[in-house]
N, C-alpha and C positions, 0 to 999 in steps of 0.2 A: 355237592352241596357246599355252599359257602357258610362258614361258621365264624361268628364274631363273639368272643368272650371278653368280658371286662369286669373288673372289680371296682366297686364303689365303696370308698372308705375302708378298703382292706387290700392287702397284697395278694396276688395270685401265686401261690407256690406251685412247684412242679407236681407235687402230690395232688393238689387240688385240681390242677389242669388235667392230669391223667384220670382222676376220678370222674370229672365231668365228661371226658371223652369216652370212657368205657361204660359209665352208668347212665348217661343221658344221650349224648350225640349218637352213639352206636345204635341205640334203640330207635331213634327217630330216623336215622339214615335209611332204614329198610323201607320206610314209607316214601321217602323222597330221595331217589338216587340220581336225579338229574342235576345239571350244573345251575339251572335257573332257580333252584330252591335255596332258601336262606334260613338260618336259625341264628337269632340274636339272644345271647345269654348274659344277664347281668347278675352278679353275685353281690349282695349288699349287706353291710353291717349297719343296721339302722341306728343303734345307740352308741356305737363305738365300743370302747373297752369296758363299759359298764356291765355287760353281760345280759342275761335274761333271754326271753324269746324274741330275738332281734335279728336273726340271720334270715335273709330273704333271697330267694331264687326267682328271677323274672325271666321268662322265655317267650319270645315271639317267633312263630314259624310262618314262613311265606312259601307257598307252593303254587305253581301255575295251575289255574283253573279252580282254585279254592280261595276262600276268604282267609285273611290272616287269622292265626290262632294265637291267643295270648293267655298265658297261665302264670300266676304268681302264688308262691307258697312261702310261708314264714314258719320257722322252727327254732329250736334252741341251738342246733348246729347246722352248718352249711350242708353237710352230708345228708342229714334228714330232710332238709328243704329240697335238695336236688332230687332225692328219691321220690318224694311226694309230688314234685313237679313232673317228673318222668311219668309216673302213673296217671296223673290227670291228663297230661299231654297226649299220651298214647290213646286214651279213651276219646279225647276230643278229635284227634286226627282220624281215628277209625269211624267216628260218627260223621265227620265231614266227608270222608271218602265214600261212605255208604250212601249218604244223602245225594252225593253227586251221581253215583251209579244209578240210583233210583229216579233221579231227575227231580227231586223235591227241593233241592237247594237252589240258590240263585247263581251258582257257578262262578262266584267271585265278582259278579257284575252288580252294580247298584240296581235296586228293585225297579226303578222307573225305566232304566234302559233295558232290562231284561223283559219287562212287560211290553215295551215298544217293539222289541225284536220279535216277539211272538205274534204281534198283530199284523205284521207285514208278510 
């Protein structure tokens, strides 16, 4: 799995990188163990040093055969935002995989192409 981590308006410390790896990436890797899967993580400080509920974790996961899954969570600390994102992301991936198994999803294809493919 290809992982891209970036900080927006903040520096990425080794502690923060390790936290993302163990508390977010490790949980998602069990769903996507192939090399074609990607996870993009952006950690954002919206207001800068002002403080408040302004730390945001944005994650986009791309896996073959599934639509892209995007989750954004905002919290007082980056660690809380990362944990909340992980929880929502796991649920979203499980739903997408289950829909694919049941054949009720569009398998990552646009709806019009998917409908055309079933008519032939």
